[in-house]
ZADO-915249 format. One record per residue (C-alpha): x, y, z; residue number from 1. Coordinates in pm, whole numbers, m for minus. Layout:
! ZADO-915249
<rec u="X" v="Y" w="Z" nr="NUM"/>
...
This chain:
! ZADO-915249
<rec u="1821" v="m690" w="1715" nr="1"/>
<rec u="1800" v="m904" w="1406" nr="2"/>
<rec u="1450" v="m942" w="1222" nr="3"/>
<rec u="1296" v="m1297" w="1205" nr="4"/>
<rec u="1320" v="m1457" w="883" nr="5"/>
<rec u="1026" v="m1387" w="632" nr="6"/>
<rec u="900" v="m1760" w="667" nr="7"/>
<rec u="891" v="m1746" w="1040" nr="8"/>
<rec u="694" v="m1398" w="1031" nr="9"/>
<rec u="496" v="m1500" w="762" nr="10"/>
<rec u="400" v="m1826" w="951" nr="11"/>
<rec u="318" v="m1636" w="1256" nr="12"/>
<rec u="59" v="m1395" w="1076" nr="13"/>
<rec u="m87" v="m1691" w="883" nr="14"/>
<rec u="m143" v="m1909" w="1188" nr="15"/>
<rec u="m294" v="m1644" w="1374" nr="16"/>
<rec u="m586" v="m1645" w="1155" nr="17"/>
<rec u="m891" v="m1867" w="1239" nr="18"/>
<rec u="m885" v="m2233" w="1181" nr="19"/>
<rec u="m576" v="m2227" w="934" nr="20"/>
<rec u="m292" v="m2487" w="905" nr="21"/>
<rec u="29" v="m2542" w="723" nr="22"/>
<rec u="156" v="m2822" w="504" nr="23"/>
<rec u="406" v="m2854" w="236" nr="24"/>
<rec u="240" v="m2837" w="m150" nr="25"/>
<rec u="469" v="m2878" w="m422" nr="26"/>
<rec u="749" v="m2852" w="m170" nr="27"/>
<rec u="649" v="m2525" w="m44" nr="28"/>
<rec u="498" v="m2408" w="294" nr="29"/>
<rec u="126" v="m2332" w="222" nr="30"/>
<rec u="m143" v="m2225" w="453" nr="31"/>
<rec u="m501" v="m2336" w="434" nr="32"/>
<rec u="m825" v="m2265" w="585" nr="33"/>
<rec u="m1098" v="m2511" w="562" nr="34"/>
<rec u="m874" v="m2730" w="355" nr="35"/>
<rec u="m862" v="m2464" w="86" nr="36"/>
<rec u="m536" v="m2281" w="7" nr="37"/>
<rec u="m461" v="m1908" w="93" nr="38"/>
<rec u="m102" v="m1848" w="86" nr="39"/>
<rec u="224" v="m1993" w="m6" nr="40"/>
<rec u="589" v="m1944" w="67" nr="41"/>
<rec u="799" v="m1954" w="m203" nr="42"/>
<rec u="1210" v="m1909" w="m177" nr="43"/>
<rec u="1375" v="m1888" w="m527" nr="44"/>
<rec u="1079" v="m2094" w="m680" nr="45"/>
<rec u="1212" v="m2274" w="m1001" nr="46"/>
<rec u="1514" v="m2065" w="m960" nr="47"/>
<rec u="1319" v="m1726" w="m1010" nr="48"/>
<rec u="1561" v="m1556" w="m748" nr="49"/>
<rec u="1254" v="m1404" w="m538" nr="50"/>
<rec u="1132" v="m1469" w="m177" nr="51"/>
<rec u="761" v="m1413" w="m208" nr="52"/>
<rec u="437" v="m1481" w="m37" nr="53"/>
<rec u="170" v="m1567" w="m297" nr="54"/>
<rec u="m204" v="m1467" w="m187" nr="55"/>
<rec u="m547" v="m1504" w="m347" nr="56"/>
<rec u="m702" v="m1170" w="m515" nr="57"/>
<rec u="m1052" v="m1069" w="m600" nr="58"/>
<rec u="m970" v="m1140" w="m972" nr="59"/>
<rec u="m777" v="m1057" w="m1254" nr="60"/>
<rec u="m860" v="m721" w="m1254" nr="61"/>
<rec u="m732" v="m654" w="m907" nr="62"/>
<rec u="m422" v="m869" w="m1007" nr="63"/>
<rec u="m346" v="m645" w="m1305" nr="64"/>
<rec u="m414" v="m311" w="m1114" nr="65"/>
<rec u="m157" v="m418" w="m869" nr="66"/>
<rec u="107" v="m543" w="m1076" nr="67"/>
<rec u="95" v="m211" w="m1285" nr="68"/>
<rec u="100" v="22" w="m991" nr="69"/>
<rec u="386" v="m139" w="m798" nr="70"/>
<rec u="588" v="m409" w="m1019" nr="71"/>
<rec u="879" v="m371" w="m741" nr="72"/>
<rec u="627" v="m534" w="m473" nr="73"/>
<rec u="416" v="m719" w="m669" nr="74"/>
<rec u="444" v="m1018" w="m918" nr="75"/>
<rec u="244" v="m1273" w="m1117" nr="76"/>
<rec u="332" v="m1645" w="m950" nr="77"/>
<rec u="381" v="m1926" w="m1173" nr="78"/>
<rec u="97" v="m2180" w="m1122" nr="79"/>
<rec u="m121" v="m1983" w="m959" nr="80"/>
<rec u="m345" v="m1778" w="m1193" nr="81"/>
<rec u="m526" v="m1464" w="m1037" nr="82"/>
<rec u="m329" v="m1487" w="m715" nr="83"/>
<rec u="m26" v="m1244" w="m667" nr="84"/>
<rec u="329" v="m1259" w="m533" nr="85"/>
<rec u="426" v="m997" w="m241" nr="86"/>
<rec u="801" v="m931" w="m207" nr="87"/>
<rec u="927" v="m1041" w="114" nr="88"/>
<rec u="1298" v="m988" w="37" nr="89"/>
<rec u="1316" v="m598" w="71" nr="90"/>
<rec u="1443" v="m464" w="415" nr="91"/>
<rec u="1166" v="m227" w="420" nr="92"/>
<rec u="884" v="m491" w="387" nr="93"/>
<rec u="563" v="m358" w="519" nr="94"/>
<rec u="458" v="m627" w="739" nr="95"/>
<rec u="132" v="m469" w="824" nr="96"/>
<rec u="49" v="m474" w="463" nr="97"/>
<rec u="159" v="m816" w="434" nr="98"/>
<rec u="m71" v="m924" w="710" nr="99"/>
<rec u="m379" v="m731" w="549" nr="100"/>
<rec u="m326" v="m924" w="229" nr="101"/>
<rec u="m319" v="m1252" w="412" nr="102"/>
<rec u="m643" v="m1170" w="585" nr="103"/>
<rec u="m804" v="m1069" w="236" nr="104"/>
<rec u="m676" v="m1382" w="92" nr="105"/>
<rec u="m808" v="m1593" w="406" nr="106"/>
<rec u="m1131" v="m1433" w="348" nr="107"/>
<rec u="m1162" v="m1534" w="m25" nr="108"/>
<rec u="m1096" v="m1903" w="58" nr="109"/>
<rec u="m1285" v="m1934" w="415" nr="110"/>
<rec u="m1616" v="m2065" w="420" nr="111"/>
<rec u="m1931" v="m1848" w="493" nr="112"/>
<rec u="m1942" v="m1943" w="849" nr="113"/>
<rec u="m1591" v="m1831" w="932" nr="114"/>
<rec u="m1591" v="m1512" w="730" nr="115"/>
<rec u="m1919" v="m1424" w="936" nr="116"/>
<rec u="m1777" v="m1514" w="1262" nr="117"/>
<rec u="m1494" v="m1263" w="1145" nr="118"/>
<rec u="m1704" v="m1017" w="1045" nr="119"/>
<rec u="m1604" v="m1032" w="682" nr="120"/>
């Protein structure tokens, strides 16, 4: 059995979160909650050769720490300061981890009423 393409898996996980939607932003499939972006899929963005999901992080300290401890997994995405790119191209991609990072990013973008409803 062949695994689903990364965008299909990402889309299913992102759209399973409350009140999310998808639309293109700057030509990239992008996911929103209450009108705020929380994730973006990038495949060879500006010829960088990467397949990643970009997610929000709590701030530059978290971004720097993750970039330092796992440079093979994380990268600093262009045009999205204080966000994190997560490699989706590896056959060993940890989709549980991707789903958790998506949920964290969703919580950073979601309004208080949605976070409260989800217990975040």
